[in-house]
SEDOVO-927289 format. One record per residue: residue in three letters; y, z, x of N, C-alpha, C, O in turn. Coordinates in Angstrom, 2 decimals. Example, Ala and Ser with C-alpha at 12.3 -4.5 7.8 and 13.67 -1.06 7.14 Angstrom:
BEGIN
    aa        ny        nz        nx       cay       caz       cax        cy        cz        cx        oy        oz        ox
   ala     -5.69      7.80     13.19     -4.50      7.80     12.30     -3.30      7.80     13.20     -3.32      8.46     14.24
   ser     -2.25      7.08     12.85     -1.06      7.14     13.67      0.03      7.87     12.90      1.14      8.04     13.41
END
This chain:
BEGIN
    aa        ny        nz        nx       cay       caz       cax        cy        cz        cx        oy        oz        ox
   unk     63.90     27.43     38.46     62.48     28.28     38.96     61.51     28.43     38.09     60.37     27.97     38.00
   unk     62.60     29.70     37.00     61.71     30.47     36.01     60.94     29.77     35.19     59.76     30.07     34.98
   unk     61.95     28.11     34.33     61.13     27.19     33.48     59.90     26.39     34.32     58.88     26.24     33.65
   unk     59.87     25.93     35.54     58.89     25.58     36.33     57.74     26.43     36.37     56.65     25.93     36.09
   unk     57.82     27.80     36.73     56.92     29.06     36.87     56.35     29.04     35.67     55.12     29.11     35.63
   unk     57.22     28.91     34.26     56.52     29.24     32.78     55.77     27.94     32.77     54.55     28.10     32.78
   unk     56.11     26.93     32.77     55.50     25.69     32.44     54.42     25.60     32.87     53.49     25.00     32.33
   unk     54.40     26.23     34.01     53.07     25.74     35.18     52.02     26.96     34.90     50.87     26.97     35.34
   unk     52.49     27.81     34.24     51.62     29.48     33.35     50.73     28.50     32.30     49.54     28.19     32.22
   unk     52.22     28.10     31.38     51.54     27.70     30.18     50.43     26.50     30.38     49.22     26.64     30.17
   unk     50.87     25.68     30.67     49.64     24.47     31.32     48.57     25.44     31.75     47.71     25.23     30.90
   unk     48.15     26.25     32.46     47.22     27.12     32.91     46.60     27.47     32.28     45.38     27.43     32.37
   unk     47.62     28.17     30.99     46.95     28.81     30.20     46.44     28.11     29.01     45.78     28.82     28.25
   unk     46.64     26.62     28.60     46.23     25.76     28.01     45.12     25.18     28.31     44.37     24.62     27.51
   unk     44.94     25.33     29.77     43.44     24.74     30.24     42.21     25.63     29.77     41.13     25.32     29.25
   unk     42.93     27.19     30.26     41.67     28.29     30.07     41.53     28.21     28.73     40.32     28.26     28.50
   unk     42.24     28.09     27.59     41.91     28.16     25.86     40.86     26.75     26.18     39.64     26.90     26.13
   unk     41.37     25.59     26.45     40.65     24.39     26.21     39.36     24.58     26.79     38.37     24.00     26.34
   unk     39.32     25.48     27.93     37.53     25.41     28.20     36.95     26.74     27.92     35.81     26.89     28.37
   unk     37.54     27.85     27.21     37.14     28.19     26.31     36.58     28.03     25.08     35.69     28.79     24.70
   unk     37.11     26.92     24.23     37.03     26.66     23.23     35.68     25.66     23.45     34.60     25.82     22.88
   unk     35.94     24.80     24.23     34.80     24.14     24.41     33.69     24.60     24.94     32.70     23.99     24.52
   unk     33.45     25.47     25.72     32.01     26.87     25.64     31.67     27.34     24.63     30.51     27.68     24.39
   unk     32.64     27.44     23.84     32.21     28.05     22.21     31.48     27.19     21.53     30.41     27.43     20.97
   unk     32.39     25.63     21.58     31.74     24.86     20.73     30.23     23.74     21.32     29.79     22.80     20.67
   unk     29.73     24.19     22.66     28.97     23.85     23.20     27.66     24.90     22.97     27.62     25.98     23.55
   unk     26.99     24.62     22.39     25.32     25.12     21.94     24.73     24.40     21.66     25.04     23.37     21.06
   unk     23.08     24.96     22.27     21.86     24.45     22.15     21.20     25.03     21.03     21.02     26.24     21.10
   unk     20.70     24.29     19.79     19.93     24.38     19.10     18.29     24.95     19.47     17.74     24.48     20.47
   unk     17.81     25.62     18.90     16.32     25.69     19.37     15.42     24.48     19.83     14.63     24.52     20.77
   unk     15.68     23.37     18.98     15.18     22.27     19.56     15.86     21.82     20.64     15.14     21.05     21.28
   unk     16.71     21.93     21.03     17.09     21.55     22.48     18.65     20.39     22.43     19.17     19.83     23.39
   unk     19.18     20.32     20.55     19.80     19.35     20.72     21.07     19.92     20.93     21.37     21.00     20.43
   unk     22.01     19.12     21.79     23.58     19.47     22.07     24.37     19.61     21.14     24.54     18.59     20.47
   unk     25.02     20.65     20.80     25.72     20.84     19.69     27.37     20.30     20.00     28.31     20.54     19.23
   unk     27.48     19.60     21.16     28.60     19.58     21.58     28.86     18.80     23.23     28.67     19.34     24.32
   unk     29.36     17.37     22.97     29.24     17.03     24.35     29.89     17.76     25.47     31.09     17.97     25.27
   unk     29.51     18.12     26.38     30.29     18.26     27.75     31.36     17.62     28.01     31.43     16.39     27.97
   unk     32.38     18.45     28.33     33.76     17.47     28.25     33.97     18.59     29.69     33.52     19.71     29.95
   unk     34.94     17.60     30.47     35.76     18.68     31.51     36.87     19.13     30.62     37.23     18.46     29.66
   unk     37.46     20.39     30.98     38.71     20.75     30.54     39.93     19.84     31.04     41.01     20.10     30.51
   unk     39.91     19.17     31.66     41.32     18.49     32.36     41.30     16.88     32.18     42.19     16.19     32.68
   unk     40.19     16.29     31.41     39.86     15.21     30.80     41.12     15.06     29.41     41.44     15.84     28.51
   unk     41.62     13.59     29.83     42.99     13.54     28.75     42.11     12.35     27.92     41.76     11.31     28.48
   unk     41.80     12.66     26.48     41.47     11.67     26.01     42.58     11.28     25.11     43.43     12.12     24.80
   unk     42.63      9.65     24.51     43.30      9.01     23.92     43.18      9.76     22.44     42.06     10.14     22.13
   unk     44.24      9.97     21.54     44.28     10.82     20.18     43.73      9.27     18.92     43.92      8.06     18.88
   unk     43.22     10.02     18.32     42.35      8.71     17.45     43.52      7.91     16.93     43.26      6.71     16.90
   unk     44.81      8.23     16.48     45.88      7.37     16.27     46.88      6.18     16.97     47.87      5.55     16.60
   unk     45.98      6.24     18.26     46.88      5.65     19.38     45.82      4.22     19.72     46.12      3.13     20.22
   unk     44.61      4.69     19.25     43.57      3.71     18.96     43.20      3.12     17.80     42.48      3.73     17.00
   unk     43.67      1.79     17.55     43.21      1.17     15.87     42.05      1.46     15.80     41.63      2.32     15.03
   unk     41.10      0.54     16.86     39.75      0.08     16.49     39.09      1.83     16.26     38.27      1.88     15.34
   unk     39.35      3.09     16.94     38.40      3.94     16.95     38.73      4.74     15.93     37.89      5.32     15.24
   unk     40.10      4.84     15.76     40.91      5.27     14.20     39.89      4.72     13.12     39.25      5.47     12.38
   unk     39.81      3.34     13.09     38.60      2.46     11.99     37.08      3.04     12.17     36.29      3.09     11.23
   unk     36.83      3.40     13.24     35.76      3.74     13.37     35.05      5.18     12.74     34.00      5.55     12.22
   unk     36.45      5.78     13.20     36.21      7.62     12.61     36.14      7.36     11.39     35.00      7.44     10.95
   unk     37.21      6.98     10.41     37.09      6.49      8.96     35.97      6.24      8.36     35.33      6.89      7.54
   unk     35.70      4.84      9.04     34.50      4.19      8.40     33.19      5.03      8.10     32.44      4.81      7.15
   unk     32.95      6.45      9.50     32.05      6.82      9.39     31.80      7.84      8.67     30.73      8.13      8.13
   unk     33.31      8.67      8.65     33.39      9.48      7.07     33.19      8.67      5.67     32.45      9.23      4.88
   unk     33.65      7.65      5.34     33.57      6.91      4.31     32.27      6.55      4.21     31.89      6.30      3.07
   unk     31.64      6.48      4.90     29.85      6.05      4.74     29.11      7.54      4.44     28.18      7.83      3.69
   unk     29.70      8.13      5.11     29.24      9.82      4.94     29.57     10.08      3.24     28.79     10.22      2.29
   unk     30.45     10.07      3.27     30.64     10.42      1.72     29.98      9.33      0.45     29.62      9.71     -0.67
   unk     29.95      8.12      0.87     29.12      6.99     -0.20     27.94      7.58     -0.29     27.31      7.93     -1.29
   unk     27.59      7.68      1.33     25.39      7.89      1.17     25.21      9.19      1.31     24.17      9.50      0.74
   unk     25.88     10.36      1.95     25.63     11.33      2.21     25.10     11.19      3.55     24.52     12.24      3.82
   unk     25.05     10.43      4.45     24.46     10.38      5.85     25.06      9.29      6.78     25.31      8.17      6.32
   unk     25.31      9.65      8.31     26.03      8.96      9.06     25.40      7.42      8.86     24.43      7.15      8.15
   unk     25.99      6.69      9.49     25.59      5.52      9.35     25.33      5.19     11.17     25.94      5.76     12.08
   unk     24.21      4.04     11.33     23.81      3.58     12.31     24.51      2.86     13.11     24.96      1.90     12.48
   unk     24.84      2.83     14.24     25.87      1.61     15.05     26.05      0.35     14.26     27.06     -0.24     13.85
   unk     24.36      0.02     14.12     24.69     -1.42     13.57     25.25     -1.67     12.36     25.75     -2.76     12.07
   unk     25.20     -0.37     11.36     25.69     -0.52      9.87     27.15     -0.65     10.20     27.80     -1.67      9.98
   unk     27.67      0.48     10.78     29.10      0.50     11.44     29.68     -0.88     12.01     30.85     -1.17     11.78
   unk     29.02     -1.55     12.60     29.21     -2.81     13.20     29.40     -3.72     12.21     30.52     -4.18     12.02
   unk     28.37     -4.07     11.50     28.82     -4.81     10.01     29.96     -4.03      9.52     30.90     -4.73      9.16
   unk     30.07     -3.17      9.44     31.18     -2.36      8.36     32.29     -3.15      8.96     32.68     -4.12      8.32
   unk     32.95     -2.83     10.30     34.11     -2.97     11.25     34.18     -4.69     11.58     35.29     -5.20     11.75
   unk     33.09     -5.40     11.65     32.77     -6.68     12.02     32.79     -7.09     13.52     33.30     -8.05     14.10
   unk     31.84     -5.69     14.09     31.62     -5.74     15.49     30.51     -5.77     15.41     29.83     -5.39     14.46
   unk     30.05     -6.41     16.77     28.94     -6.83     17.52     27.75     -5.32     17.79     28.22     -4.38     18.43
   unk     27.07     -5.28     17.56     26.37     -4.13     17.28     26.53     -2.91     19.26     26.42     -1.69     19.32
   unk     26.74     -3.71     20.27     27.00     -2.85     21.61     28.56     -2.54     21.24     28.79     -1.33     21.28
   unk     29.50     -3.18     20.95     30.68     -3.13     20.30     30.90     -1.84     19.82     31.48     -0.95     20.43
   unk     30.40     -1.77     18.61     30.24     -0.76     17.43     29.54      0.47     18.18     30.17      1.53     18.14
   unk     28.68      0.47     18.67     27.90      1.73     19.53     29.12      2.39     20.30     29.32      3.60     20.15
   unk     29.92      1.64     21.13     30.44      1.99     22.19     32.24      2.95     21.40     32.82      3.99     21.72
   unk     32.50      1.92     20.34     33.66      2.47     19.68     33.27      3.45     18.54     34.19      3.84     17.82
   unk     31.59      4.02     18.23     31.64      4.89     17.52     31.79      6.10     18.56     32.41      7.10     18.20
   unk     31.24      6.03     19.87     31.13      7.22     20.75     32.58      7.42     21.47     32.86      8.52     21.95
   unk     33.37      6.46     21.53     34.76      6.91     21.52     35.45      7.35     20.18     36.51      7.97     20.30
   unk     35.07      7.15     19.17     35.75      7.88     18.12     35.11      9.57     18.21     35.89     10.51     18.12
   unk     33.87      9.73     18.36     33.50     11.12     18.78     33.90     12.04     19.84     33.97     13.26     19.68
   unk     34.12     11.52     20.78     34.96     11.86     22.15     36.50     12.38     21.68     37.10     13.37     22.10
   unk     36.86     11.58     20.87     38.56     11.57     20.82     38.60     12.82     19.16     39.64     13.24     18.65
   unk     37.61     13.02     18.83     37.84     13.91     17.56     37.06     15.44     18.07     36.39     15.48     19.10
   unk     37.26     16.66     17.17     36.55     17.58     17.64     35.35     17.67     16.27     35.27     17.13     15.17
   unk     34.90     18.22     16.69     32.98     18.22     15.52     32.26     17.13     15.52     31.24     17.09     14.83
   unk     32.63     16.17     16.21     31.67     14.93     16.05     31.12     15.19     17.42     31.67     15.67     18.41
   unk     29.66     14.66     17.20     28.32     14.60     18.24     27.16     14.19     17.98     26.76     14.43     16.84
   unk     26.35     13.54     18.81     25.20     12.57     18.83     24.18     13.81     18.97     24.29     14.99     19.32
   unk     22.97     12.86     18.47     21.59     14.09     19.19     21.35     13.83     20.38     21.22     12.62     20.59
   unk     21.22     14.51     21.29     21.50     14.72     22.92     20.49     13.47     23.17     19.53     13.37     22.41
   unk     20.67     12.51     24.20     20.35     11.46     25.05     20.21     10.25     23.80     19.52      9.31     24.19
   unk     20.59     10.14     22.74     20.78      9.08     21.92     22.00      8.79     21.33     23.04      9.42     21.47
   unk     21.74      7.47     20.41     23.02      7.13     19.61     23.27      7.68     18.18     24.16      7.32     17.41
   unk     22.36      8.58     17.97     22.11      9.02     16.44     23.26     10.19     16.29     23.40     11.11     17.09
   unk     23.97      9.99     15.24     25.01     10.81     14.98     24.40     11.90     14.18     23.87     11.70     13.09
   unk     24.56     13.61     15.02     24.15     14.63     14.61     25.26     15.31     13.30     24.83     15.80     12.25
   unk     26.20     15.23     13.54     26.94     16.01     13.20     28.41     14.96     13.33     28.49     14.17     14.28
   unk     29.33     15.04     12.48     31.02     14.19     12.04     31.58     14.79     10.84     31.42     14.47      9.67
   unk     32.43     15.91     11.49     33.04     16.82     11.03     33.79     16.01      9.55     34.35     14.92      9.59
   unk     33.60     16.88      8.33     32.99     18.30      8.22     31.47     18.11      7.73     30.97     18.87      6.90
   unk     30.75     17.01      8.33     29.41     16.87      7.83     28.11     16.90      8.95     28.08     16.38     10.07
   unk     27.28     17.51      8.42     25.84     17.32      9.04     25.15     16.40      8.90     25.06     16.10      7.71
   unk     24.43     15.60      9.71     23.57     14.57      9.24     22.53     15.06      9.24     21.68     14.36      8.68
   unk     22.04     16.40      9.79     20.86     17.05      9.66     20.79     17.66      8.50     21.75     17.25      7.85
   unk     20.08     18.55      7.79     20.15     19.63      6.62     20.45     20.61      7.19     19.73     20.83      8.17
   unk     21.49     21.57      6.92     21.95     22.85      7.19     21.66     23.87      6.20     21.03     23.50      5.21
   unk     22.00     25.09      6.30     22.23     25.93      5.00     23.59     25.75      4.09     23.74     26.28      2.99
   unk     24.57     24.88      4.78     25.41     24.83      4.18     25.62     23.59      3.12     26.46     22.77      3.50
   unk     25.04     23.34      1.94     25.32     22.69      0.83     26.75     21.85      0.34     27.69     22.64      0.27
   unk     27.00     20.94      0.11     27.87     20.21     -0.24     27.91     19.65     -1.41     27.71     18.44     -1.40
   unk     28.16     20.30     -2.74     28.36     19.33     -4.01     29.13     18.93     -4.36     30.12     19.65     -4.25
   unk     29.36     17.69     -4.99     30.61     17.29     -5.84     30.58     16.77     -6.80     30.25     15.58     -6.83
   unk     30.92     17.53     -8.08     30.58     17.22     -9.11     29.68     17.14     -9.20     29.22     16.01     -9.32
   unk     28.64     18.46     -9.20     27.30     18.31     -9.55     26.53     17.12     -8.71     25.71     16.43     -9.31
   unk     26.72     16.97     -7.81     25.89     16.10     -7.37     25.85     16.57     -5.46     26.79     16.60     -4.66
   unk     24.40     16.86     -5.24     24.80     17.47     -3.85     23.75     16.29     -2.84     22.55     16.08     -2.69
   unk     24.72     15.90     -2.45     23.91     15.40     -1.10     24.09     14.82      0.65     23.63     13.96      1.39
   unk     25.30     16.15      0.65     25.93     16.33      1.76     25.57     17.79      2.22     25.22     18.72      1.50
   unk     25.75     17.79      3.76     25.49     19.19      4.64     26.62     19.35      5.51     27.15     18.58      6.30
   unk     26.86     20.57      5.15     27.96     20.76      6.14     27.67     21.42      7.50     26.53     21.82      7.75
   unk     29.06     21.59      8.72     28.40     21.94      9.62     28.19     23.35      9.73     27.50     23.80     10.65
END
């Protein structure tokens, strides 16, 4: 009985921590863009590593950011991954939902931020070897 109560309390505490963390992440900027998609604390999401297509999409977005300084549109992602545009849009959204620090401009399919990069200018400039073309979250 003691382990059952302890594990039940532990699960409840995790749910509370998860909810609190998500509330902290969800901010709205002055322009009204959502900083983090709203998710139910009880939602169980498939980890990136368990879905190869989602992992490939996540990695492709990060690599595109590193090469160009901006996030790819889902049509560009589709060309990179060999997917039709609608499939690429869906897998890009799945990749963002399966990770922390990735979100879209509210009510659009445009990447606003993809950890650790921001697709919109911020005060956090990222410079590598004297080349500044990235913004941090």
